[in-house]
C-alpha positions, 0 to 999 in steps of 0.5 A, a space after each residue: 752487856 759487855 763489849 771487847 776493845 782489843 784486849 779489854 772487856 768493858 761491862 755496861 749496865 743493860 738498862 742505863 748503858 752506864 759503864 760498870 767496869 773493865 777487865 784487863 789481863 789479856 796480852 793480846 786480842 780477846 777473840 771470844 767471851 761468854 757469860 755464866 748463869 746469872 751474869 756472875 762471871 765472864 769466860 774469855 779466850 784470847 789470841 795469845 792462848 789464854 782462857 780466863 774467868 772474870 768475876 763481874 761483881 769485882 771486875 777481877 780475874 779469878 786467878 785460880 781458874 785460868 789456862 794458857 797455851 801460847 801455841 794456840 790462838 783461841 777463836 771461840 769459847 762456850 760455857 755449860 752451866 750444868 756441867 761447869 765445863 768451858 769449851 774453847 776452840 782455836 788453831 795452832 800458831 806454830 808447829 809444836 811437838 808433832 802438831 802442824 801449824 794451823 791444826 785445830 785445837 779443842 780444850 775442855 776445862 772444868 771451871 771449878 779448878 781449870 784443869 785441862 781435860 783434853 789431850 
């Protein structure tokens, strides 16, 4: 299992409760995270607008699978194993390019290449 403390994610053994490692890289509060199938990865979304994939075996961020939009504060993230899509939702922190402050933003990302699939 895992727990968030501000901008770090701590991973524990579910049977012994021993710490396995921690994930650091978000520059602001982690608002949501989810596991992939077989607990091989964690997807996290932060207040600073970053979505990261973490490889749990090495407690390292997969830098080829990340997305950042500093104007959006993400509040939830979900992963679908069958399609390998990550869906994150959040709100705009500031008005940007015709988008009013507070407007809800939805991002759909393909985990394999982290290319933004939504306008």
